[in-house]
N, C-alpha and C positions, 0 to 999 in steps of 0.2 A: 504494500500499500505505499502510495507517495505521501510526502509530507502534506500537500495540499490538500488531498482525500482526508488525512487524518485530522487536520484543522476544521475541514468543514464538518466532518462527522462529530468531532468535539464540541463545535460551536452548537451543532443541532442537539447533542446531548445536554448541553447547558441550558438551553432555551426549553428543551422538553422538561427538564428539572424545574426551572423558574415557573412554567404554566402549568405544572402538575397539580397545584393547589388551588387551582381556580374552583371557586364555589358558588352556591346558591346564597343570596343574600336578601334580607329583608329591606326593603327602604323604610328607614325609620325618620320620623320628623326631626328628632334631635340630631341627626346625622345630616340632613338636608338643611337645618338651620345653621350648624356649623361651617358648610360649604357655602352657604349664603352670606353668612358674617365675613367670611374670608374675602368675599368680594364686595363687601360693603352694600349689600342688598339688604332690604328688609326680611326679617324671618317670617315663615309661615308655618301653619300645622294643618291647613285646610286639605283634606285627602282628595277634594275635587278639583284642585289646582294642579297642574302638571309640574313636576320638578324641572329644574333647568337642565336641558338635554346632556351638557358636558358633565354633569353630576354622575353620570354612567362610569367616567373613567376612575373614579374613586373606588369602583368595585373590584375585589379581586386582587387588590394591590398589595405587594410587599414593600415594607419600608426599607428604602435604600437598595433597591435591587442591583446586583453586581452580576456582570457576566464574566468576570475574570475569574481565573483559576486562583485558589489561595496563593499568595506569595507572588503574584504576577502583578507587573504595573500596566498592564495593557487591559482596559476597562472597555465596556461597550457604551453607546451613546444613542439616544433616540433620535433619528434622523428625519421622521415625518410621520404624520398622523393624517388619514383622510377617514371622515366619519360620514356616515349615511343614517339618518334617523327615519324611522318608519312610524312608529306610534309614540304617542306620549307615555310617560312613566309617572305612576303617582305614589304617593306616601301610601304604605301598606301593600304595595305590589311585592312580589317575591321575584327577583331577578337572577337568572343563570348566566354565567359567562362562560362561553364554549369557545377556547383557543384552538386555531389549526395553524401550523407551522407550514406555510405555503411554499417557501421557497428559500433556499440558502445557497449562496454562491460566493466564489471568490474573484476578486478584481483588484488590479495593480492600481494602487494610488500613489501620490508625490511622495507619501511617507512610507510606502512598501506596500505588502499585500494586506488587503482588507476583506473581512468577511461581512457580507450583507445578507440579511434576512428579513423575509417578509412574513408577518405573523397576522392573521386575521382573527379577531375577537367578536364573537356573535353574542348579542345579548337577548335573552329570551324571558318572558315574563310567565307568570305561573299557568298561563293558559297554553303555554308552548309557542306563542307568537314572538317571530323576531321583531324586536322593537328597535334595534339598532345594530349597526355594524361599525367596526373599526378598523382599519388595515394600518398597521403599524410596521415601519421600517426601522431596522436597528443595523448598526455598523460596529464592527469590533475589528482591532487591529489582530493580525495573524500572528500566531505565537512561533 
């Protein structure tokens, strides 16, 4: 196996580990209000009023996610996000985040070999309806 194939495989393994703990979460008024306060918006607890669409990115998150191996100085960065919103989400909804690692590749950049991954996160409500989709591009220096 070549070094390039190994680094792509290792990057994929790190991504699989990072996204393995995606779960189903209840949309709670307190958490929505914390999000709104961080944006200097007025809090609300009206279950008939939709939550801000980008609130969904707070679901299934780990604090300070790192894509580097322990002891490595090469970490990953978020290169881009694209969002599609289909249905509103409300306080009291139960949202599942379903990740799919769509693509991992190696490219040569100015600073050397880079690993680029595309991960799609699908957000489904308690009825199984897809309410949103996020396409996330991550970049990591090759080891």
